[in-house]
C-alpha positions in Angstrom: 32.1 -16.3 -16.4 33.6 -12.7 -15.8 33.9 -10.9 -19.2 36.4 -8.1 -19.9 33.2 -5.7 -20.3 31.9 -6.6 -16.8 35.4 -6.0 -15.4 35.5 -2.5 -17.2 32.1 -1.7 -15.9 33.1 -2.6 -12.3 36.3 -0.5 -12.5 34.4 2.4 -13.8 31.8 2.3 -10.9 34.7 1.8 -8.4 36.4 5.0 -9.8 33.0 6.9 -9.6 32.5 6.1 -6.0 36.1 6.7 -5.3 36.0 10.3 -6.8 32.6 10.9 -4.9 34.2 10.0 -1.5 37.2 12.2 -2.2 35.2 15.2 -3.2 34.7 18.5 -1.2 31.6 18.4 0.8 31.2 14.7 0.7 30.8 14.2 4.5 27.9 16.9 4.5 26.2 15.3 1.5 26.5 11.7 3.2 24.9 13.2 6.4 22.0 14.5 4.4 21.4 11.2 2.5 21.5 9.2 5.9 19.0 11.8 7.2 16.6 10.4 4.6 17.6 6.9 5.0 19.1 6.6 1.5 16.0 7.9 -0.3 16.2 7.1 -4.0 14.8 10.4 -5.2 15.1 12.9 -2.3 13.8 16.6 -2.7 16.4 19.1 -2.5 15.8 22.2 -0.6 17.6 25.3 -0.1 17.0 28.0 2.6 17.5 28.5 6.4 15.8 27.6 9.8 16.4 29.1 13.2 15.3 28.2 16.7 14.3 31.3 18.7 13.9 31.9 22.3 10.7 33.6 23.6 12.5 37.0 23.6 13.1 36.5 19.8 16.9 35.8 20.4 18.3 33.0 18.1 19.3 29.8 20.0 20.3 28.0 16.8 20.6 28.9 13.1 21.1 26.9 9.9 21.5 28.0 6.3 22.2 25.8 3.4 20.8 22.8 1.7 18.7 19.7 3.2 17.1 16.7 1.9 13.6 15.6 2.5 12.4 12.1 1.5 10.3 11.5 -1.5 7.7 9.5 0.4 6.9 7.1 -2.5 5.1 4.0 -1.1 6.3 1.6 -4.0 9.2 -0.7 -3.2 10.1 -0.7 -6.8 10.6 3.1 -6.8 12.2 3.8 -3.3 13.0 1.0 -0.9 13.8 3.5 1.8 10.5 5.5 1.7 8.5 2.1 1.0 9.9 0.6 4.2 8.9 3.7 6.1 5.3 3.5 4.6 5.1 -0.2 5.5 6.1 0.5 9.0 3.3 3.1 9.4 0.8 0.7 7.8 1.9 -2.0 10.3 1.2 0.4 13.2 -2.0 1.7 11.8 -3.4 -1.9 11.3 -2.1 -3.2 14.4 -3.5 -0.4 16.6 -6.8 -1.4 15.3 -6.4 -4.9 16.3 -4.7 -4.8 19.7 -5.0 -1.1 20.6 -2.4 1.6 21.2 -1.7 4.9 19.3 -4.9 6.4 21.0 -7.1 3.2 20.4 -8.1 1.4 23.5 -6.5 -2.1 24.3 -10.0 -3.4 24.9 -10.7 -3.4 21.0 -8.7 -6.6 20.9 -11.7 -8.3 22.5 -13.9 -7.2 19.7 -15.3 -9.5 16.9 -12.9 -9.3 13.9 -12.4 -11.2 10.8 -9.7 -11.0 7.9 -11.5 -11.0 4.7 -10.4 -11.5 1.0 -12.5 -10.3 -1.8 -11.4 -11.2 -5.4 -12.3 -10.3 -9.1 -14.4 -12.7 -11.1 -13.0 -14.6 -14.0 -12.6 -12.8 -17.4 -11.3 -16.0 -19.2 -9.1 -19.1 -18.2 -5.6 -18.4 -17.1 -2.5 -20.5 -16.3 -2.6 -21.4 -12.6 -1.2 -23.7 -10.0 -4.3 -25.3 -8.3 -3.6 -27.7 -5.4 -5.2 -30.3 -3.4 -6.2 -29.9 0.3 -2.9 -31.7 1.0 -0.8 -29.1 -0.8 -0.1 -31.3 -4.0 0.0 -29.6 -7.3 -3.0 -30.3 -9.7 -2.8 -29.8 -13.5 -3.4 -26.2 -14.7 -7.1 -25.5 -15.3 -6.2 -23.5 -18.4 -3.9 -25.8 -20.2 -3.8 -29.2 -18.4 0.0 -28.9 -17.8 2.0 -28.6 -14.4 3.5 -25.2 -13.8 6.5 -24.5 -11.7 6.6 -21.4 -9.4 8.8 -19.3 -11.7 6.8 -20.3 -14.9 6.1 -16.9 -16.7 2.9 -18.2 -18.1 1.3 -18.2 -14.6 -1.5 -15.7 -14.5 -1.5 -15.2 -18.2 -4.5 -16.0 -20.4 -4.7 -19.6 -21.8 -6.4 -18.1 -24.9 -5.7 -14.3 -25.0 -8.0 -14.1 -28.2 -11.0 -14.9 -26.1 -10.0 -13.1 -22.9 -12.4 -10.4 -21.9 -10.0 -7.4 -21.5 -12.6 -4.8 -21.9 -14.5 -6.4 -18.9 -11.3 -6.9 -16.8 -10.4 -3.1 -17.2 -13.9 -2.0 -16.3 -14.1 -4.1 -13.3 -10.8 -2.9 -12.2 -12.0 0.7 -12.8 -15.0 0.1 -10.6 -13.6 -2.1 -7.9 -13.5 0.8 -5.3 -17.4 1.5 -5.9 -17.9 -2.3 -5.4 -16.1 -2.2 -2.1 -18.0 0.9 -1.0 -21.3 -0.9 -1.8 -20.0 -3.9 0.1 -19.6 -2.0 3.1 -23.2 -0.7 2.9 -24.5 -4.0 2.3 -22.5 -5.6 5.2 -24.2 -3.3 7.4 -27.7 -3.8 6.2 -27.0 -7.7 6.3 -25.8 -7.5 9.9 -28.8 -5.3 10.9 -31.2 -7.9 9.4 -29.4 -10.8 11.1 -29.7 -9.1 14.4 -33.4 -8.0 13.9 -32.4 -4.4 13.9 -33.9 -1.7 11.4 -31.1 -0.5 9.1 -31.6 3.1 10.1 -31.1 2.3 13.7 -27.9 0.2 13.4 -25.6 3.0 14.3 -27.3 3.2 17.7 -26.2 -0.3 18.4 -22.8 -0.9 16.6 -20.3 0.4 14.1 -18.5 -1.5 11.4 -14.7 -0.5 11.0 -12.3 -1.8 8.3 -8.7 -1.3 7.1 -8.1 -2.9 3.6 -5.2 -3.1 1.1 -5.3 -3.8 -2.5 -2.9 -6.6 -3.8 -2.3 -7.2 -7.6 -2.8 -11.0 -8.7 -0.5 -12.3 -11.4 -3.4 -12.0 -13.9 -3.2 -8.1 -13.2 -6.4 -7.7 -11.3 -6.6 -6.6 -7.7 -8.0 -8.3 -4.8 -8.7 -6.8 -1.4 -7.4 -8.0 2.0 -9.3 -6.5 4.9 -9.6 -6.5 8.6 -13.2 -5.9 9.3 -14.3 -5.3 13.0 -17.5 -4.6 14.9 -17.5 -2.0 17.7 -20.2 -0.5 20.1 -22.3 2.5 19.0 -19.4 4.9 20.0 -16.7 3.2 18.2 -13.7 1.3 19.6 -14.4 2.6 23.2 -17.6 0.5 23.3 -18.2 -3.1 23.0 -20.3 -4.6 20.2 -23.7 -6.2 21.0 -23.4 -9.9 22.5 -25.3 -11.1 19.5 -22.5 -10.4 17.0 -20.3 -13.5 16.7 -17.3 -14.4 14.5 -19.4 -16.9 12.7 -22.1 -14.2 11.9 -19.6 -11.6 10.7 -18.0 -14.4 8.5 -21.4 -15.1 6.9 -22.2 -11.2 6.5 -19.0 -10.8 4.6 -19.9 -13.5 2.3 -23.6 -12.7 1.7 -22.8 -9.0 1.3 -20.1 -9.5 -1.3 -22.5 -11.8 -3.2 -25.3 -9.2 -3.4 -23.6 -6.1 -4.7 -23.2 -5.2 -8.2 -22.1 -2.2 -10.3 -23.2 -1.2 -13.9 -20.5 0.4 -16.2 -21.5 3.4 -18.3 -23.7 2.6 -21.3 -21.4 2.4 -24.4 -22.2 1.7 -28.1 -18.7 0.5 -28.5 -18.6 -2.1 -25.7 -22.0 -2.3 -24.3 -22.9 -2.2 -20.5 -21.3 -4.5 -18.2 -22.5 -5.8 -14.8 -19.7 -5.9 -12.5 -19.6 -8.2 -9.3 -17.0 -9.8 -7.1 -15.6 -13.0 -7.8 -16.8 -16.2 -6.2 -13.8 -16.7 -4.1 -14.6 -14.8 -1.0 -12.8 -15.8 2.2 -13.6 -14.7 5.6 -11.4 -16.0 8.6 -12.0 -15.1 12.3 -9.4 -13.1 14.3 -10.0 -14.7 17.7 -10.8 -12.2 20.4 -8.4 -12.2 23.2 -7.6 -10.6 26.6 -4.6 -8.4 27.1 -1.5 -10.6 27.6 -2.6 -13.3 25.3 0.7 -13.9 23.5 -0.5 -16.3 20.9 -3.3 -14.0 19.7 -1.0 -11.1 19.8 1.4 -13.0 17.4 -1.6 -13.8 15.1 -2.6 -10.0 15.2 1.1 -9.0 14.3 1.1 -11.4 11.5 -2.2 -9.9 9.9 -0.8 -6.4 10.3 2.6 -7.4 8.5 0.6 -9.0 5.9 -1.4 -6.1 5.0 1.7 -3.7 5.4 3.6 -5.9 2.9 1.2 -5.5 0.3 0.6 -1.8 0.7 3.9 -1.2 -0.9 3.8 -3.3 -3.9 3.0 -2.1 -7.5 1.2 -3.9 -10.3 3.6 -6.9 -10.4 4.0 -6.2 -14.1 7.8 -5.1 -13.6 9.1 -1.5 -13.5 7.7 -0.4 -16.8 4.5 0.6 -15.1 6.0 2.5 -12.3 5.0 5.8 -14.2 2.1 7.1 -16.2 1.7 6.4 -19.9 2.4 9.6 -21.7 1.3 8.4 -25.2 -0.2 5.3 -26.8 3.0 4.9 -28.8 5.1 4.2 -25.8 2.9 1.3 -24.7 4.6 -1.1 -27.2 8.0 -0.5 -25.6 7.2 -1.2 -22.2 9.0 -3.9 -20.3 5.9 -5.8 -19.4 4.1 -9.1 -20.2 2.0 -9.0 -23.5 -1.0 -9.6 -21.1 -0.5 -6.6 -19.1 0.6 -4.6 -22.1 -2.8 -5.4 -23.5 -4.5 -4.3 -20.4 -2.7 -1.0 -20.5 -3.6 -0.6 -24.2 -7.2 -1.3 -23.6 -7.4 1.2 -20.5 -5.9 3.8 -22.9 -8.3 3.0 -25.7 -11.4 2.9 -23.3 -10.0 6.2 -21.7 -10.6 7.8 -25.1 -14.2 7.0 -25.4 -16.4 9.9 -24.2 -18.8 7.6 -22.1 -15.7 6.6 -20.0 -14.3 10.1 -19.7 -15.3 10.2 -15.9 -13.2 7.1 -15.2 -10.0 8.9 -16.3 -8.6 5.8 -17.5 -5.6 7.1 -19.5 -4.3 8.6 -16.2 -4.3 5.1 -14.7 -3.5 3.0 -17.6 -0.1 2.1 -16.0 -2.1 0.8 -13.0 -4.0 -1.6 -15.4 -7.2 0.6 -14.9 -7.0 0.4 -11.2 -7.9 4.1 -9.8 -8.1 3.5 -6.0 -5.9 3.9 -3.1 -3.7 0.9 -2.1 -4.6 1.2 1.5 -7.8 2.8 2.9 -9.5 2.5 6.4 -12.8 3.7 8.0 -12.5 6.8 10.0 -13.0 5.1 13.4 -10.6 1.9 12.7 -7.6 3.4 14.3 -4.9 6.1 14.2 -4.2 8.1 10.9 -1.1 8.3 8.9 -1.1 11.8 9.6 -0.9 11.4 13.3 1.8 9.0 13.0 3.9 11.3 10.8 3.2 14.3 13.1 4.4 12.2 16.1 7.5 11.2 14.3 8.3 14.8 13.4 7.6 16.0 17.0 10.0 13.4 18.3 12.6 14.5 16.0 12.3 18.1 16.9 12.4 17.2 20.6 15.7 15.4 20.1 17.0 18.3 18.2 16.1 20.7 20.9 17.4 18.4 23.7 20.6 18.5 22.1 20.5 22.2 22.4 19.7 22.0 26.0 16.3 22.9 25.5 13.6 20.9 27.4 10.5 23.3 27.5 9.4 23.4 23.9 6.8 25.9 24.7 9.1 28.8 25.1 10.8 28.3 21.7 9.8 29.0 18.1 11.2 27.3 14.9 11.3 29.5 11.9 12.0 28.1 8.5 12.2 29.2 4.9 12.9 26.6 2.4 12.5 26.3 -1.4 12.9 23.4 -3.8 15.8 23.3 -6.0 15.5 19.9 -7.5 14.7 16.2 -7.0 17.1 13.1 -6.9 20.9 13.0 -7.2 23.3 14.6 -9.7 25.3 11.5 -10.8 25.3 7.6 -10.8 27.9 7.5 -8.2 25.7 9.5 -5.8 22.7 7.1 -6.6 24.9 4.2 -6.0 26.1 5.4 -2.8 22.7 6.3 -1.6 21.3 2.8 -2.4 24.2 1.4 -0.4 23.2 3.6 2.5 19.4 2.6 2.1 20.5 -1.1 2.0 22.5 -0.8 5.2 19.7 1.2 6.9 17.0 -1.4 5.9 19.2 -4.4 7.1 19.8 -2.7 10.5 16.2 -2.0 10.9 15.2 -5.6 10.0 17.6 -7.0 12.5 16.1 -4.7 15.2 12.7 -6.0 14.5 13.8 -9.7 14.3 15.4 -9.2 17.7 12.3 -7.8 19.1 
């Protein structure tokens, strides 16, 4: 039912937007916002730029204000910049699967697997187990059946016995577990091939791209593309003895072998941290150039990783910014389970033995201190290279509009200073959000058509 209060709010919003559209300078402001795709919190810059010919004469000049995108990867913070980050992630991951972006296309014929490594159990949680045919089974935590939107999913069945300290310490050390996993994987592969571990680099290289995804219980698990190349990286083929089955076996055995000990603590003791029992490794079938079915599979894998690279904790917007003081934790708009993980992170962060973990800085991330997306150096192109290519393309377009095709004969001189971040009013934020929605809809339409 539409209430009087709702009508009043809608009328006020319409009036704000109407005033914005009729204001002086609206067209220029709109152009700036469209230039950053409707970024939710653009950085405002004031200054000037000029395009100069080789003899120093000015070909083009501009003085005033511009916007530059915030660049935040999180969808909950800025949908526009998150979409751009996801697109770059997709290109980065797919280049390592099918080639392109300076990676040879022959890399698509190398042995690759899609691996998932999870956290161990720290207590029973409400879940939705299924049979092989897809039928729901009773929850292992409480014995009931849960629907998809049940808020209890992922929450401890018995919060009093849940090991929150162990969960936070595992989260704080999971990137070190991953590092040790990659070392162990190389050693296990060398042993399987009968190659001394110290000589493995003379025969092959293991490359990867991984993304962290939060589960409902507030703990991350890692999805990764793991690829085996020859000794010189993606330009060379791996040894013939490396098979999909062997690499899948190595992923599982390496994950089971690694462990990390948390710092010694009189308050909580020392924990031995390991990967969970659920370790999946699925082959990504090698294919020759032009194999459409395999290309579609590769595209799905890249899209899957790109999707989770832009997600937050899944604990609602209350953890999109850092915790400034302990008192604010109680007021966060998150579940009691996630609130407890944040509180435990804050408490552990105050103990001197855990100072190096910097847990208070990362309490809002439930103790996770790593990057959401990482890759080995030789896996594929870098984010920096993708962004540089995009910048060069835009500069070339701008110079072409001035009739300049030889970019080696011109110099771009710029002098900018930051004047603020974000918009000045609710009307500006609402209009920018509408621009972002339109931009994202058009982009999605083009991708679907392709």
